[in-house]
Every structure is written in C-alpha cells, then in structure tokens.
GUNU-539393 format. One line per field, with one value per residue (C-alpha): residue number from 1; x, y, z. Coordinates in nm, 4 decimals, m for minus. Example, Ala and Ser with C-alpha at 12.3 -4.5 7.8 and 13.67 -1.06 7.14 Angstrom:
<pts>
i [1	2] $
c1 [1.2300	1.3670] $
c2 [m0.4500	m0.1060] $
c3 [0.7800	0.7140] $
</pts>
This chain:
<pts>
i [1	2	3	4	5	6	7	8	9	10	11	12	13	14	15	16	17	18	19	20	21	22	23	24	25	26	27	28	29	30	31	32	33	34	35	36	37	38	39	40	41	42	43	44	45	46	47	48	49	50	51	52	53	54	55	56	57	58	59	60	61	62	63	64	65	66	67	68	69	70	71	72	73	74	75	76	77	78	79	80	81	82	83	84	85	86	87	88	89	90	91	92	93	94	95	96	97	98	99	100	101	102	103] $
c1 [0.0051	0.1205	0.0230	0.1285	0.3091	0.4566	0.8251	1.0675	1.3654	1.2142	0.9792	0.6805	0.7887	0.8728	1.1815	1.5462	1.6248	1.9998	1.9403	2.2175	2.1303	1.9224	1.6839	1.3883	1.5150	1.2621	1.3203	1.4873	1.3078	0.9390	1.0085	0.8376	0.5144	0.5838	0.4532	0.6073	0.4563	0.5847	0.5139	0.3533	0.4093	0.6760	0.9155	1.1132	1.4445	1.7007	1.9834	1.8893	1.6664	1.3698	1.5018	1.5379	1.8905	2.2268	2.3662	2.7270	2.7280	2.6445	2.3684	2.1836	1.8988	1.9577	2.1129	1.8949	1.5395	1.6098	1.5081	1.1518	1.2343	1.0959	1.1523	0.9264	0.9679	0.7274	0.9881	1.0197	1.3295	1.6415	1.9314	2.1685	2.4592	2.4007	2.1743	1.8915	2.1038	2.1210	2.4912	2.8099	3.1098	3.2368	2.9282	2.8063	2.4839	2.4860	2.5502	2.3013	1.9957	2.0945	2.0630	1.6977	1.7963	1.5389	1.5789] $
c2 [m0.0035	0.3512	0.7081	1.0484	1.2873	1.6360	1.6126	1.6343	1.7167	2.0315	2.0851	2.0652	2.3578	2.1565	2.3417	2.2314	2.3520	2.3909	2.5625	2.3528	2.4133	2.7420	2.8948	2.7742	2.4186	2.1420	1.9161	1.6064	1.3728	1.4927	1.6357	1.9588	1.8205	1.8804	1.5542	1.1892	0.8393	0.6273	0.2770	0.2090	0.1010	0.3826	0.4927	0.8154	0.7525	0.7280	0.7761	1.1476	1.1980	1.2314	1.5540	1.3581	1.5205	1.3453	1.3627	1.3295	1.6870	1.6682	1.8733	1.5776	1.3484	1.0781	0.7657	0.5506	0.6974	0.8761	1.1927	1.0852	1.1223	0.7762	0.4136	0.1032	m0.1241	m0.3726	m0.4481	m0.2753	m0.4833	m0.2436	m0.3733	m0.5816	m0.4491	m0.0622	m0.0670	0.1245	0.4208	0.3045	0.3930	0.2099	0.3069	0.5085	0.7069	0.5384	0.3278	0.0097	m0.2926	m0.5131	m0.3080	m0.1004	0.2232	0.1626	0.0788	m0.2005	m0.5914] $
c3 [0.0128	m0.0629	0.0126	m0.1033	0.1314	0.0872	m0.0474	0.2461	0.0168	m0.1241	0.1744	m0.0678	m0.2851	m0.6083	m0.6489	m0.6036	m0.2437	m0.3352	m0.6901	m0.8328	m1.1933	m1.1530	m0.9100	m1.1141	m1.1377	m1.0287	m0.7232	m0.8314	m0.5794	m0.6750	m1.0166	m0.9279	m0.7990	m0.4307	m0.3369	m0.3309	m0.2960	m0.0263	0.0552	0.3767	0.6692	0.6596	0.9305	0.9222	0.7848	1.0571	0.8140	0.7078	1.0206	0.8025	0.6144	0.2868	0.2497	0.2488	0.5948	0.4542	0.3459	m0.0127	m0.1657	m0.2950	m0.1888	0.0938	m0.0360	0.1785	0.1373	m0.2101	m0.0579	0.0719	0.4289	0.5181	0.4473	0.4266	0.7124	0.8784	1.1599	1.4957	1.5806	1.5665	1.3548	1.5486	1.3535	1.3847	1.6678	1.4907	1.3760	1.0080	1.0023	0.9942	1.2002	0.8988	0.8758	0.5614	0.5528	0.7545	0.5523	0.7391	0.7281	0.4187	0.6275	0.7422	1.1064	1.1308	1.0490] $
</pts>
C-alpha cells in the first residue's frame, strides 16, 4: 500500500532547494510536483533524520530513502549491527539493514 506525502527534500515547494542548476530548477525527488509516493508502513528515515537530504554533506538526496524522508519497514526490531542508527562506524549506511535501522 502507498500514500502521497509532501516532499521532504524540497519541503513541498517542488523546486530544487539548493538551486544546483538554476533558481527555477525542479526538485530532483518529486520532479516539481511537491509530493512523493511512499510505501506503507513507513518509518522516518534514521539515516537522514527524515530530512530527505544526504547527511554526508553533499547537496543531494539521501542515499537511503532517495530524498523521501521515510523508508518502508514492517519490523520494529532495531538492526543488531547498527543498533537502529542506520549508520556504520564510518558514517555510511549500515551494510546489514542498508541504512534503514530495522531488520
């Protein structure tokens, strides 16, 4: 099942929040629509903190949730490797849960 939510990457504006190509460029996550479709049940992306933005400092979408700010997960059990943080010791996504934080 899926539902539409406001795009977290552009905060629903439909415009590229970093104006990488130009001030009028469309958001690369929602393609200018201001909304994205997510699979449910969804949990806030622990890798980016639900912002949809790459926490590694690049001005691009989160590599775990693809900029949507949430991930599909039916489990409530935290990943045994990253303890639910979604991050490996080097700051990259956990290899066991793929950055989702849950098994």
